[in-house]
PLY file of the C-alpha trace (Angstrom):
ply
format ascii 1.0
element vertex 223
property float x
property float y
property float z
element edge 222
property int vertex1
property int vertex2
end_header
99.77 -80.97 34.37
102.50 -78.37 33.90
103.98 -76.28 36.69
102.12 -73.26 35.30
98.66 -74.91 35.16
96.11 -74.95 37.98
92.87 -76.87 38.39
90.26 -74.26 39.28
86.86 -74.80 40.87
85.77 -71.15 40.53
87.03 -67.58 40.42
84.61 -64.99 41.75
84.17 -61.58 43.37
82.47 -61.30 46.75
82.66 -59.89 50.24
85.21 -61.64 52.41
83.08 -63.43 54.99
85.66 -64.81 57.39
88.88 -64.00 59.20
90.47 -60.69 60.04
89.73 -59.34 56.54
85.97 -59.96 56.84
83.89 -57.28 55.16
86.40 -56.38 52.45
85.62 -56.90 48.75
87.72 -59.87 47.69
88.65 -61.77 44.54
88.51 -65.49 45.32
90.53 -68.12 43.48
89.13 -71.48 44.57
91.30 -74.42 43.60
89.72 -77.85 43.09
90.61 -80.95 45.08
91.09 -81.85 48.73
90.25 -85.38 49.85
90.48 -84.87 53.61
86.75 -85.30 54.26
86.13 -82.75 57.02
82.68 -83.28 58.52
81.79 -79.58 58.52
83.09 -78.81 55.03
80.81 -76.31 53.30
82.62 -76.33 49.95
82.39 -80.02 49.12
81.67 -79.12 45.51
85.32 -78.11 45.19
86.11 -81.84 45.32
84.65 -82.14 41.84
86.84 -81.97 38.78
87.71 -78.36 37.99
88.85 -76.52 34.90
92.53 -76.39 34.00
93.80 -72.83 33.49
97.24 -71.40 32.89
98.56 -69.29 35.75
98.54 -66.11 33.66
94.85 -66.63 32.85
94.02 -67.14 36.52
95.80 -63.92 37.45
94.16 -62.01 34.63
90.68 -63.06 35.77
91.36 -62.25 39.42
92.72 -58.81 38.62
89.66 -57.82 36.59
87.70 -57.43 39.86
90.10 -54.73 41.11
89.58 -56.02 44.66
91.74 -54.82 47.57
92.51 -58.44 48.51
92.83 -61.72 46.63
92.27 -65.01 48.45
93.59 -68.38 47.34
91.34 -71.08 48.78
89.90 -74.52 48.04
89.42 -77.40 48.46
92.96 -77.54 49.72
95.00 -75.14 47.59
98.42 -76.34 48.74
97.87 -79.71 47.03
98.67 -78.07 43.69
102.39 -77.25 43.19
101.57 -74.41 40.80
99.87 -72.49 43.63
103.24 -71.40 45.03
104.40 -69.43 41.96
100.83 -68.13 41.61
100.98 -66.55 45.07
104.48 -65.18 44.52
103.53 -63.63 41.19
100.47 -61.97 42.72
102.65 -60.57 45.52
105.12 -59.30 42.92
102.19 -57.45 41.33
101.69 -55.65 44.68
98.49 -57.52 45.49
97.39 -58.26 49.06
97.26 -62.06 48.95
95.47 -64.28 51.46
95.85 -68.04 51.64
93.19 -70.11 53.37
94.47 -73.60 54.01
92.99 -76.55 55.85
96.13 -76.87 57.94
97.03 -80.37 56.75
100.04 -79.25 54.72
103.00 -77.21 55.93
103.02 -73.56 54.80
106.83 -73.48 54.89
107.12 -73.02 51.10
104.51 -70.23 50.95
105.87 -66.79 50.04
106.46 -64.92 53.30
104.46 -61.95 51.99
101.26 -64.02 51.83
98.82 -63.69 54.74
98.24 -67.27 55.87
94.88 -68.22 57.40
95.42 -71.67 58.92
92.37 -73.73 59.81
92.87 -75.82 62.95
90.50 -78.79 62.84
88.68 -79.64 66.11
87.30 -83.07 67.10
83.92 -82.63 65.38
85.69 -82.32 62.02
86.66 -86.00 62.22
90.16 -85.12 61.00
91.74 -83.39 64.01
94.53 -85.95 63.97
95.55 -84.63 60.53
96.39 -81.12 61.77
99.98 -80.39 60.82
101.81 -79.18 63.96
104.55 -77.68 61.80
102.25 -74.77 60.97
102.02 -73.65 64.60
105.79 -74.06 65.01
106.47 -72.07 61.83
104.28 -69.25 63.12
105.94 -69.24 66.55
109.42 -69.29 65.02
108.73 -66.62 62.39
110.76 -63.45 62.58
108.84 -60.50 64.00
108.20 -58.78 60.63
106.50 -61.93 59.32
104.52 -62.96 62.40
101.65 -60.73 61.35
101.22 -62.88 58.21
99.88 -65.80 60.27
96.40 -66.14 61.71
94.48 -69.17 62.94
90.85 -70.13 62.50
88.87 -72.74 64.47
85.31 -73.73 63.48
83.46 -74.89 66.59
80.39 -77.13 66.62
79.97 -77.65 70.36
81.48 -77.57 73.85
83.96 -80.38 73.14
85.38 -78.42 70.22
85.58 -75.28 72.34
87.43 -77.07 75.15
89.88 -78.50 72.58
90.40 -75.05 71.02
90.88 -73.37 74.39
93.48 -75.94 75.43
95.40 -75.66 72.14
95.40 -71.86 72.18
96.60 -71.73 75.78
99.23 -74.46 75.32
100.95 -72.50 72.55
99.97 -69.01 73.78
98.72 -68.29 70.28
96.70 -65.22 71.19
99.83 -63.51 72.54
101.22 -63.11 69.03
98.53 -63.99 66.48
94.93 -63.32 65.58
92.87 -66.37 66.52
89.38 -66.53 65.04
86.77 -68.75 66.70
83.63 -69.28 64.66
80.62 -71.55 64.78
79.81 -74.37 62.40
76.85 -72.74 60.66
73.56 -74.10 62.00
75.27 -76.33 64.58
75.95 -73.86 67.41
74.34 -70.59 68.48
76.97 -67.83 68.07
75.73 -66.24 71.31
76.66 -69.42 73.18
80.19 -69.35 71.81
80.41 -65.67 72.71
79.48 -66.47 76.32
82.18 -69.15 76.54
84.85 -66.79 75.18
83.83 -64.02 77.58
83.61 -66.33 80.58
87.09 -67.76 80.00
88.68 -64.41 79.09
90.02 -65.90 75.85
91.64 -63.23 73.66
90.13 -64.70 70.50
87.92 -62.96 67.95
84.41 -64.29 67.45
83.80 -65.02 63.79
80.52 -65.19 61.91
80.45 -66.36 58.30
79.29 -63.00 56.99
78.51 -64.24 53.48
76.01 -66.76 54.87
74.05 -63.95 56.49
74.17 -61.74 53.41
73.13 -64.48 50.96
71.53 -67.91 50.99
73.93 -70.18 52.93
73.89 -72.75 50.09
74.71 -70.24 47.38
77.99 -70.68 45.52
80.25 -67.93 44.31
79.89 -65.77 47.41
0 1
1 2
2 3
3 4
4 5
5 6
6 7
7 8
8 9
9 10
10 11
11 12
12 13
13 14
14 15
15 16
16 17
17 18
18 19
19 20
20 21
21 22
22 23
23 24
24 25
25 26
26 27
27 28
28 29
29 30
30 31
31 32
32 33
33 34
34 35
35 36
36 37
37 38
38 39
39 40
40 41
41 42
42 43
43 44
44 45
45 46
46 47
47 48
48 49
49 50
50 51
51 52
52 53
53 54
54 55
55 56
56 57
57 58
58 59
59 60
60 61
61 62
62 63
63 64
64 65
65 66
66 67
67 68
68 69
69 70
70 71
71 72
72 73
73 74
74 75
75 76
76 77
77 78
78 79
79 80
80 81
81 82
82 83
83 84
84 85
85 86
86 87
87 88
88 89
89 90
90 91
91 92
92 93
93 94
94 95
95 96
96 97
97 98
98 99
99 100
100 101
101 102
102 103
103 104
104 105
105 106
106 107
107 108
108 109
109 110
110 111
111 112
112 113
113 114
114 115
115 116
116 117
117 118
118 119
119 120
120 121
121 122
122 123
123 124
124 125
125 126
126 127
127 128
128 129
129 130
130 131
131 132
132 133
133 134
134 135
135 136
136 137
137 138
138 139
139 140
140 141
141 142
142 143
143 144
144 145
145 146
146 147
147 148
148 149
149 150
150 151
151 152
152 153
153 154
154 155
155 156
156 157
157 158
158 159
159 160
160 161
161 162
162 163
163 164
164 165
165 166
166 167
167 168
168 169
169 170
170 171
171 172
172 173
173 174
174 175
175 176
176 177
177 178
178 179
179 180
180 181
181 182
182 183
183 184
184 185
185 186
186 187
187 188
188 189
189 190
190 191
191 192
192 193
193 194
194 195
195 196
196 197
197 198
198 199
199 200
200 201
201 202
202 203
203 204
204 205
205 206
206 207
207 208
208 209
209 210
210 211
211 212
212 213
213 214
214 215
215 216
216 217
217 218
218 219
219 220
220 221
221 222
């Protein structure tokens, strides 16, 4: 595969359902491939073989939606080397670019203009040991103008996950400088219960619901 070719699972237009940009119309570029096997993965279909597209074609399709934000997601998008020039080119076109990454790969090479949503995997994911600590260090060491381009997301399935998340957030004082989203694994934990834990512990995190799963059938693709 050439440096200008990406393997794409799907490109679609929807409402952003997660993170600090939730509610905005968004063009999604979902890259194929991951291999990490997270227990709570809700896009397992992105593991399947995708369609190879030239970078210019990917950009052309994404821009047709005229969305205020474009998200690069997966699978794990950072597995494909061509994703880096894709993000830079979109930024050069004055697009607001979001990257959602599983947190296994360092975001050091990502264009500093890209808003990086880094998923921190808790114990229930089965892959917590694969979290890349460099991503937290990069965020903490970022110069002030670029700190706002980092945010962290933790999907919580139960009290053990919450305790892990609380400890991690407090250890690194993440909520002092970054948006930290805490959401529930859909169907595994009552959001009201997570809300009570956050309120009780005075955690300065934002409760996240997967908005698209309330708007449409939770199993529906392309939303």
